[in-house]
Jmol script that loads the backbone (N, CA, C; Angstrom):
load data "model"
ATOM      1  N   MET A   1     149.412  95.549 114.699  1.00  0.00           N
ATOM      2  CA  MET A   1     148.590  94.894 113.703  1.00  0.00           C
ATOM      3  C   MET A   1     148.590  93.393 113.968  1.00  0.00           C
ATOM      4  N   ASN A   2     147.427  92.823 114.151  1.00  0.00           N
ATOM      5  CA  ASN A   2     147.290  91.415 114.464  1.00  0.00           C
ATOM      6  C   ASN A   2     146.962  90.652 113.192  1.00  0.00           C
ATOM      7  N   THR A   3     147.946  89.939 112.649  1.00  0.00           N
ATOM      8  CA  THR A   3     147.704  89.164 111.444  1.00  0.00           C
ATOM      9  C   THR A   3     147.748  87.684 111.781  1.00  0.00           C
ATOM     10  N   ILE A   4     146.955  86.920 111.070  1.00  0.00           N
ATOM     11  CA  ILE A   4     146.888  85.480 111.262  1.00  0.00           C
ATOM     12  C   ILE A   4     147.800  84.828 110.234  1.00  0.00           C
ATOM     13  N   SER A   5     148.619  83.879 110.683  1.00  0.00           N
ATOM     14  CA  SER A   5     149.504  83.187 109.755  1.00  0.00           C
ATOM     15  C   SER A   5     148.690  82.268 108.842  1.00  0.00           C
ATOM     16  N   ASP A   6     149.291  81.872 107.718  1.00  0.00           N
ATOM     17  CA  ASP A   6     148.618  80.971 106.784  1.00  0.00           C
ATOM     18  C   ASP A   6     148.234  79.654 107.460  1.00  0.00           C
ATOM     19  N   PHE A   7     149.121  79.147 108.303  1.00  0.00           N
ATOM     20  CA  PHE A   7     148.841  77.883 108.995  1.00  0.00           C
ATOM     21  C   PHE A   7     147.641  78.031 109.932  1.00  0.00           C
ATOM     22  N   GLU A   8     147.592  79.139 110.673  1.00  0.00           N
ATOM     23  CA  GLU A   8     146.457  79.374 111.575  1.00  0.00           C
ATOM     24  C   GLU A   8     145.148  79.508 110.797  1.00  0.00           C
ATOM     25  N   LYS A   9     145.203  80.157 109.633  1.00  0.00           N
ATOM     26  CA  LYS A   9     144.010  80.272 108.792  1.00  0.00           C
ATOM     27  C   LYS A   9     143.502  78.899 108.385  1.00  0.00           C
ATOM     28  N   ARG A  10     144.425  78.035 107.983  1.00  0.00           N
ATOM     29  CA  ARG A  10     144.025  76.688 107.570  1.00  0.00           C
ATOM     30  C   ARG A  10     143.380  75.930 108.726  1.00  0.00           C
ATOM     31  N   LEU A  11     143.941  76.072 109.920  1.00  0.00           N
ATOM     32  CA  LEU A  11     143.366  75.384 111.071  1.00  0.00           C
ATOM     33  C   LEU A  11     141.984  75.924 111.426  1.00  0.00           C
ATOM     34  N   LEU A  12     141.748  77.198 111.151  1.00  0.00           N
ATOM     35  CA  LEU A  12     140.447  77.803 111.434  1.00  0.00           C
ATOM     36  C   LEU A  12     139.389  77.429 110.398  1.00  0.00           C
ATOM     37  N   GLY A  13     139.805  76.799 109.297  1.00  0.00           N
ATOM     38  CA  GLY A  13     138.841  76.373 108.283  1.00  0.00           C
ATOM     39  C   GLY A  13     138.862  77.182 107.014  1.00  0.00           C
ATOM     40  N   PHE A  14     139.801  78.106 106.877  1.00  0.00           N
ATOM     41  CA  PHE A  14     139.895  78.862 105.640  1.00  0.00           C
ATOM     42  C   PHE A  14     140.301  77.924 104.510  1.00  0.00           C
ATOM     43  N   GLY A  15     139.830  78.198 103.325  1.00  0.00           N
ATOM     44  CA  GLY A  15     140.168  77.391 102.161  1.00  0.00           C
ATOM     45  C   GLY A  15     140.200  78.258 100.921  1.00  0.00           C
ATOM     46  N   LEU A  16     140.659  77.674  99.839  1.00  0.00           N
ATOM     47  CA  LEU A  16     140.755  78.392  98.576  1.00  0.00           C
ATOM     48  C   LEU A  16     139.367  78.564  97.974  1.00  0.00           C
ATOM     49  N   LEU A  17     139.007  79.799  97.706  1.00  0.00           N
ATOM     50  CA  LEU A  17     137.714  80.134  97.097  1.00  0.00           C
ATOM     51  C   LEU A  17     137.963  80.629  95.682  1.00  0.00           C
ATOM     52  N   THR A  18     137.256  80.062  94.729  1.00  0.00           N
ATOM     53  CA  THR A  18     137.266  80.550  93.358  1.00  0.00           C
ATOM     54  C   THR A  18     135.853  81.016  93.036  1.00  0.00           C
ATOM     55  N   ALA A  19     135.727  82.261  92.614  1.00  0.00           N
ATOM     56  CA  ALA A  19     134.416  82.819  92.273  1.00  0.00           C
ATOM     57  C   ALA A  19     134.418  83.245  90.814  1.00  0.00           C
ATOM     58  N   GLU A  20     133.427  82.785  90.078  1.00  0.00           N
ATOM     59  CA  GLU A  20     133.225  83.216  88.697  1.00  0.00           C
ATOM     60  C   GLU A  20     132.029  84.163  88.710  1.00  0.00           C
ATOM     61  N   ILE A  21     132.301  85.423  88.401  1.00  0.00           N
ATOM     62  CA  ILE A  21     131.272  86.461  88.460  1.00  0.00           C
ATOM     63  C   ILE A  21     130.840  86.798  87.035  1.00  0.00           C
ATOM     64  N   HIS A  22     129.558  86.607  86.761  1.00  0.00           N
ATOM     65  CA  HIS A  22     129.004  86.980  85.456  1.00  0.00           C
ATOM     66  C   HIS A  22     128.343  88.349  85.602  1.00  0.00           C
ATOM     67  N   TYR A  23     128.628  89.223  84.665  1.00  0.00           N
ATOM     68  CA  TYR A  23     128.136  90.595  84.783  1.00  0.00           C
ATOM     69  C   TYR A  23     127.871  91.194  83.403  1.00  0.00           C
ATOM     70  N   ARG A  24     127.140  92.292  83.403  1.00  0.00           N
ATOM     71  CA  ARG A  24     126.848  93.049  82.177  1.00  0.00           C
ATOM     72  C   ARG A  24     127.308  94.485  82.379  1.00  0.00           C
ATOM     73  N   LEU A  25     127.929  95.043  81.346  1.00  0.00           N
ATOM     74  CA  LEU A  25     128.331  96.447  81.384  1.00  0.00           C
ATOM     75  C   LEU A  25     127.241  97.308  80.755  1.00  0.00           C
ATOM     76  N   PRO A  26     127.083  98.544  81.217  1.00  0.00           N
ATOM     77  CA  PRO A  26     126.034  99.411  80.668  1.00  0.00           C
ATOM     78  C   PRO A  26     126.227  99.699  79.173  1.00  0.00           C
ATOM     79  N   ASP A  27     127.472  99.753  78.703  1.00  0.00           N
ATOM     80  CA  ASP A  27     127.738 100.041  77.285  1.00  0.00           C
ATOM     81  C   ASP A  27     127.311  98.898  76.361  1.00  0.00           C
ATOM     82  N   HIS A  28     127.344  97.677  76.869  1.00  0.00           N
ATOM     83  CA  HIS A  28     127.007  96.494  76.064  1.00  0.00           C
ATOM     84  C   HIS A  28     126.113  95.562  76.884  1.00  0.00           C
ATOM     85  N   PRO A  29     124.852  95.941  77.100  1.00  0.00           N
ATOM     86  CA  PRO A  29     123.984  95.160  77.994  1.00  0.00           C
ATOM     87  C   PRO A  29     123.626  93.770  77.459  1.00  0.00           C
ATOM     88  N   ILE A  30     123.822  93.537  76.168  1.00  0.00           N
ATOM     89  CA  ILE A  30     123.494  92.228  75.590  1.00  0.00           C
ATOM     90  C   ILE A  30     124.565  91.196  75.948  1.00  0.00           C
ATOM     91  N   LEU A  31     125.814  91.648  76.104  1.00  0.00           N
ATOM     92  CA  LEU A  31     126.919  90.732  76.375  1.00  0.00           C
ATOM     93  C   LEU A  31     126.976  90.352  77.854  1.00  0.00           C
ATOM     94  N   LEU A  32     127.090  89.071  78.110  1.00  0.00           N
ATOM     95  CA  LEU A  32     127.295  88.578  79.464  1.00  0.00           C
ATOM     96  C   LEU A  32     128.774  88.236  79.587  1.00  0.00           C
ATOM     97  N   GLN A  33     129.475  88.956  80.451  1.00  0.00           N
ATOM     98  CA  GLN A  33     130.915  88.785  80.588  1.00  0.00           C
ATOM     99  C   GLN A  33     131.215  88.071  81.906  1.00  0.00           C
ATOM    100  N   SER A  34     132.449  87.556  82.021  1.00  0.00           N
ATOM    101  CA  SER A  34     132.797  86.855  83.249  1.00  0.00           C
ATOM    102  C   SER A  34     134.138  87.343  83.779  1.00  0.00           C
ATOM    103  N   PHE A  35     134.267  87.241  85.109  1.00  0.00           N
ATOM    104  CA  PHE A  35     135.475  87.634  85.825  1.00  0.00           C
ATOM    105  C   PHE A  35     135.772  86.528  86.820  1.00  0.00           C
ATOM    106  N   LEU A  36     136.995  86.023  86.830  1.00  0.00           N
ATOM    107  CA  LEU A  36     137.391  84.953  87.732  1.00  0.00           C
ATOM    108  C   LEU A  36     138.234  85.543  88.857  1.00  0.00           C
ATOM    109  N   TRP A  37     137.902  85.208  90.118  1.00  0.00           N
ATOM    110  CA  TRP A  37     138.573  85.791  91.278  1.00  0.00           C
ATOM    111  C   TRP A  37     138.862  84.696  92.296  1.00  0.00           C
ATOM    112  N   GLN A  38     140.071  84.709  92.874  1.00  0.00           N
ATOM    113  CA  GLN A  38     140.440  83.719  93.885  1.00  0.00           C
ATOM    114  C   GLN A  38     140.982  84.400  95.127  1.00  0.00           C
ATOM    115  N   THR A  39     140.688  83.791  96.275  1.00  0.00           N
ATOM    116  CA  THR A  39     141.200  84.247  97.558  1.00  0.00           C
ATOM    117  C   THR A  39     141.029  83.120  98.572  1.00  0.00           C
ATOM    118  N   GLU A  40     141.569  83.301  99.748  1.00  0.00           N
ATOM    119  CA  GLU A  40     141.278  82.377 100.844  1.00  0.00           C
ATOM    120  C   GLU A  40     140.087  82.923 101.603  1.00  0.00           C
ATOM    121  N   ASP A  41     139.119  82.053 101.887  1.00  0.00           N
ATOM    122  CA  ASP A  41     137.912  82.506 102.559  1.00  0.00           C
ATOM    123  C   ASP A  41     137.381  81.408 103.467  1.00  0.00           C
ATOM    124  N   LEU A  42     136.481  81.795 104.341  1.00  0.00           N
ATOM    125  CA  LEU A  42     135.939  80.901 105.357  1.00  0.00           C
ATOM    126  C   LEU A  42     134.495  80.540 105.011  1.00  0.00           C
ATOM    127  N   ALA A  43     134.261  79.257 104.734  1.00  0.00           N
ATOM    128  CA  ALA A  43     132.906  78.798 104.424  1.00  0.00           C
ATOM    129  C   ALA A  43     132.150  78.598 105.739  1.00  0.00           C
ATOM    130  N   PRO A  44     130.856  78.714 105.788  1.00  0.00           N
ATOM    131  CA  PRO A  44     129.923  78.960 104.703  1.00  0.00           C
ATOM    132  C   PRO A  44     129.531  80.432 104.538  1.00  0.00           C
ATOM    133  N   LYS A  45     130.045  81.327 105.400  1.00  0.00           N
ATOM    134  CA  LYS A  45     129.624  82.737 105.324  1.00  0.00           C
ATOM    135  C   LYS A  45     130.395  83.539 104.275  1.00  0.00           C
ATOM    136  N   PHE A  46     131.602  83.129 103.917  1.00  0.00           N
ATOM    137  CA  PHE A  46     132.428  83.770 102.906  1.00  0.00           C
ATOM    138  C   PHE A  46     132.554  85.289 103.100  1.00  0.00           C
ATOM    139  N   PRO A  47     133.158  85.727 104.208  1.00  0.00           N
ATOM    140  CA  PRO A  47     133.263  87.168 104.462  1.00  0.00           C
ATOM    141  C   PRO A  47     134.085  87.928 103.414  1.00  0.00           C
ATOM    142  N   GLU A  48     135.152  87.327 102.898  1.00  0.00           N
ATOM    143  CA  GLU A  48     135.971  88.009 101.880  1.00  0.00           C
ATOM    144  C   GLU A  48     135.195  88.182 100.585  1.00  0.00           C
ATOM    145  N   LEU A  49     134.481  87.146 100.172  1.00  0.00           N
ATOM    146  CA  LEU A  49     133.676  87.226  98.953  1.00  0.00           C
ATOM    147  C   LEU A  49     132.591  88.289  99.097  1.00  0.00           C
ATOM    148  N   ASN A  50     131.911  88.310 100.236  1.00  0.00           N
ATOM    149  CA  ASN A  50     130.870  89.325 100.457  1.00  0.00           C
ATOM    150  C   ASN A  50     131.446  90.731 100.430  1.00  0.00           C
ATOM    151  N   ARG A  51     132.614  90.902 101.046  1.00  0.00           N
ATOM    152  CA  ARG A  51     133.277  92.217 101.025  1.00  0.00           C
ATOM    153  C   ARG A  51     133.600  92.634  99.584  1.00  0.00           C
ATOM    154  N   PHE A  52     134.103  91.689  98.785  1.00  0.00           N
ATOM    155  CA  PHE A  52     134.440  91.989  97.397  1.00  0.00           C
ATOM    156  C   PHE A  52     133.191  92.319  96.572  1.00  0.00           C
ATOM    157  N   LEU A  53     132.115  91.559  96.771  1.00  0.00           N
ATOM    158  CA  LEU A  53     130.886  91.820  96.008  1.00  0.00           C
ATOM    159  C   LEU A  53     130.255  93.163  96.388  1.00  0.00           C
ATOM    160  N   HIS A  54     130.339  93.543  97.665  1.00  0.00           N
ATOM    161  CA  HIS A  54     129.846  94.870  98.065  1.00  0.00           C
ATOM    162  C   HIS A  54     130.693  95.968  97.422  1.00  0.00           C
ATOM    163  N   PHE A  55     132.011  95.764  97.374  1.00  0.00           N
ATOM    164  CA  PHE A  55     132.884  96.721  96.692  1.00  0.00           C
ATOM    165  C   PHE A  55     132.501  96.824  95.217  1.00  0.00           C
ATOM    166  N   TRP A  56     132.263  95.685  94.573  1.00  0.00           N
ATOM    167  CA  TRP A  56     131.908  95.652  93.153  1.00  0.00           C
ATOM    168  C   TRP A  56     130.629  96.468  92.919  1.00  0.00           C
ATOM    169  N   GLU A  57     129.618  96.239  93.731  1.00  0.00           N
ATOM    170  CA  GLU A  57     128.341  96.925  93.561  1.00  0.00           C
ATOM    171  C   GLU A  57     128.474  98.433  93.744  1.00  0.00           C
ATOM    172  N   LYS A  58     129.379  98.886  94.633  1.00  0.00           N
ATOM    173  CA  LYS A  58     129.555 100.318  94.888  1.00  0.00           C
ATOM    174  C   LYS A  58     130.437 100.998  93.850  1.00  0.00           C
ATOM    175  N   GLU A  59     131.511 100.316  93.409  1.00  0.00           N
ATOM    176  CA  GLU A  59     132.553 100.980  92.642  1.00  0.00           C
ATOM    177  C   GLU A  59     132.618 100.630  91.159  1.00  0.00           C
ATOM    178  N   ILE A  60     132.013  99.524  90.746  1.00  0.00           N
ATOM    179  CA  ILE A  60     132.141  99.072  89.355  1.00  0.00           C
ATOM    180  C   ILE A  60     130.782  99.190  88.681  1.00  0.00           C
ATOM    181  N   ASP A  61     130.799  99.667  87.432  1.00  0.00           N
ATOM    182  CA  ASP A  61     129.554  99.896  86.699  1.00  0.00           C
ATOM    183  C   ASP A  61     128.876  98.611  86.248  1.00  0.00           C
ATOM    184  N   GLY A  62     129.608  97.508  86.214  1.00  0.00           N
ATOM    185  CA  GLY A  62     129.030  96.247  85.738  1.00  0.00           C
ATOM    186  C   GLY A  62     128.001  95.694  86.700  1.00  0.00           C
ATOM    187  N   CYS A  63     126.814  95.407  86.191  1.00  0.00           N
ATOM    188  CA  CYS A  63     125.732  94.841  86.997  1.00  0.00           C
ATOM    189  C   CYS A  63     125.934  93.331  87.093  1.00  0.00           C
ATOM    190  N   ILE A  64     126.017  92.814  88.316  1.00  0.00           N
ATOM    191  CA  ILE A  64     126.256  91.387  88.520  1.00  0.00           C
ATOM    192  C   ILE A  64     125.013  90.590  88.131  1.00  0.00           C
ATOM    193  N   HIS A  65     125.219  89.604  87.282  1.00  0.00           N
ATOM    194  CA  HIS A  65     124.151  88.708  86.850  1.00  0.00           C
ATOM    195  C   HIS A  65     124.085  87.477  87.746  1.00  0.00           C
ATOM    196  N   SER A  66     125.250  86.842  87.983  1.00  0.00           N
ATOM    197  CA  SER A  66     125.299  85.655  88.827  1.00  0.00           C
ATOM    198  C   SER A  66     126.732  85.441  89.314  1.00  0.00           C
ATOM    199  N   VAL A  67     126.847  84.655  90.375  1.00  0.00           N
ATOM    200  CA  VAL A  67     128.150  84.316  90.947  1.00  0.00           C
ATOM    201  C   VAL A  67     128.157  82.811  91.194  1.00  0.00           C
ATOM    202  N   ARG A  68     129.180  82.154  90.671  1.00  0.00           N
ATOM    203  CA  ARG A  68     129.353  80.711  90.892  1.00  0.00           C
ATOM    204  C   ARG A  68     130.642  80.526  91.683  1.00  0.00           C
ATOM    205  N   ILE A  69     130.576  79.741  92.764  1.00  0.00           N
ATOM    206  CA  ILE A  69     131.756  79.600  93.613  1.00  0.00           C
ATOM    207  C   ILE A  69     132.149  78.132  93.764  1.00  0.00           C
ATOM    208  N   ALA A  70     133.439  77.943  94.027  1.00  0.00           N
ATOM    209  CA  ALA A  70     133.991  76.641  94.399  1.00  0.00           C
ATOM    210  C   ALA A  70     134.904  76.902  95.588  1.00  0.00           C
ATOM    211  N   HIS A  71     134.827  76.044  96.603  1.00  0.00           N
ATOM    212  CA  HIS A  71     135.612  76.246  97.821  1.00  0.00           C
ATOM    213  C   HIS A  71     136.207  74.920  98.250  1.00  0.00           C
ATOM    214  N   GLN A  72     137.478  74.926  98.580  1.00  0.00           N
ATOM    215  CA  GLN A  72     138.156  73.718  99.038  1.00  0.00           C
ATOM    216  C   GLN A  72     138.971  74.034 100.274  1.00  0.00           C
ATOM    217  N   LYS A  73     138.704  73.331 101.349  1.00  0.00           N
ATOM    218  CA  LYS A  73     139.529  73.503 102.543  1.00  0.00           C
ATOM    219  C   LYS A  73     140.936  73.022 102.233  1.00  0.00           C
ATOM    220  N   LEU A  74     141.907  73.719 102.768  1.00  0.00           N
ATOM    221  CA  LEU A  74     143.290  73.376 102.475  1.00  0.00           C
ATOM    222  C   LEU A  74     143.787  72.229 103.343  1.00  0.00           C
ATOM    223  N   ILE A  75     143.198  72.019 104.515  1.00  0.00           N
ATOM    224  CA  ILE A  75     143.547  70.879 105.351  1.00  0.00           C
ATOM    225  C   ILE A  75     142.268  70.101 105.613  1.00  0.00           C
ATOM    226  N   ALA A  76     142.289  68.854 105.260  1.00  0.00           N
ATOM    227  CA  ALA A  76     141.132  67.994 105.454  1.00  0.00           C
ATOM    228  C   ALA A  76     141.608  66.688 106.081  1.00  0.00           C
ATOM    229  N   PRO A  77     140.708  65.898 106.662  1.00  0.00           N
ATOM    230  CA  PRO A  77     141.133  64.643 107.289  1.00  0.00           C
ATOM    231  C   PRO A  77     141.870  63.700 106.349  1.00  0.00           C
ATOM    232  N   VAL A  78     141.580  63.743 105.063  1.00  0.00           N
ATOM    233  CA  VAL A  78     142.267  62.848 104.125  1.00  0.00           C
ATOM    234  C   VAL A  78     143.722  63.248 103.912  1.00  0.00           C
ATOM    235  N   ASP A  79     144.126  64.419 104.373  1.00  0.00           N
ATOM    236  CA  ASP A  79     145.505  64.857 104.215  1.00  0.00           C
ATOM    237  C   ASP A  79     146.451  64.147 105.184  1.00  0.00           C
ATOM    238  N   PHE A  80     145.921  63.492 106.193  1.00  0.00           N
ATOM    239  CA  PHE A  80     146.741  62.844 107.203  1.00  0.00           C
ATOM    240  C   PHE A  80     146.624  61.328 107.072  1.00  0.00           C
ATOM    241  N   ARG A  81     147.780  60.651 107.030  1.00  0.00           N
ATOM    242  CA  ARG A  81     147.802  59.193 107.012  1.00  0.00           C
ATOM    243  C   ARG A  81     148.827  58.714 108.026  1.00  0.00           C
ATOM    244  N   TYR A  82     148.504  57.630 108.705  1.00  0.00           N
ATOM    245  CA  TYR A  82     149.415  57.060 109.681  1.00  0.00           C
ATOM    246  C   TYR A  82     150.065  55.812 109.085  1.00  0.00           C
ATOM    247  N   ALA A  83     151.343  55.622 109.364  1.00  0.00           N
ATOM    248  CA  ALA A  83     152.058  54.450 108.861  1.00  0.00           C
ATOM    249  C   ALA A  83     151.625  53.213 109.636  1.00  0.00           C
ATOM    250  N   ASN A  84     151.325  52.147 108.901  1.00  0.00           N
ATOM    251  CA  ASN A  84     150.927  50.889 109.529  1.00  0.00           C
ATOM    252  C   ASN A  84     152.129  49.987 109.811  1.00  0.00           C
ATOM    253  N   GLY A  85     153.238  50.262 109.188  1.00  0.00           N
ATOM    254  CA  GLY A  85     154.400  49.397 109.368  1.00  0.00           C
ATOM    255  C   GLY A  85     155.663  50.081 108.862  1.00  0.00           C
ATOM    256  N   GLU A  86     156.763  49.340 108.995  1.00  0.00           N
ATOM    257  CA  GLU A  86     158.039  49.890 108.575  1.00  0.00           C
ATOM    258  C   GLU A  86     158.863  48.758 107.980  1.00  0.00           C
ATOM    259  N   PHE A  87     159.527  49.017 106.868  1.00  0.00           N
ATOM    260  CA  PHE A  87     160.401  48.047 106.234  1.00  0.00           C
ATOM    261  C   PHE A  87     161.842  48.524 106.419  1.00  0.00           C
ATOM    262  N   VAL A  88     162.675  47.681 106.974  1.00  0.00           N
ATOM    263  CA  VAL A  88     164.088  48.017 107.168  1.00  0.00           C
ATOM    264  C   VAL A  88     164.912  47.156 106.213  1.00  0.00           C
ATOM    265  N   MET A  89     165.745  47.816 105.424  1.00  0.00           N
ATOM    266  CA  MET A  89     166.605  47.080 104.487  1.00  0.00           C
ATOM    267  C   MET A  89     168.046  47.420 104.798  1.00  0.00           C
ATOM    268  N   HIS A  90     168.872  46.415 104.919  1.00  0.00           N
ATOM    269  CA  HIS A  90     170.315  46.534 105.193  1.00  0.00           C
ATOM    270  C   HIS A  90     170.550  47.305 106.446  1.00  0.00           C
TER     271      HIS A  90
END
end "model"
wireframe off; spacefill off
backbone 0.3
color backbone group
């Protein structure tokens, strides 16, 4: 089994994905309900999110109304800073 470490995922561009899924159940079609889901995923294609939404459409009775996503890469250029100097005391 070939698994990718968390560090390798970050270097490949994976980041934290938060998806808010709005849906309606057949028993209460007037109510718009929401489900919050998080995972690590790769932007801009979001393969994990697509896999989850296909599962939802096949296995869950709730009809998806809309999906709102937020994605943040875990390693970005602003995460690295170089020291400009050094202070030595005593």
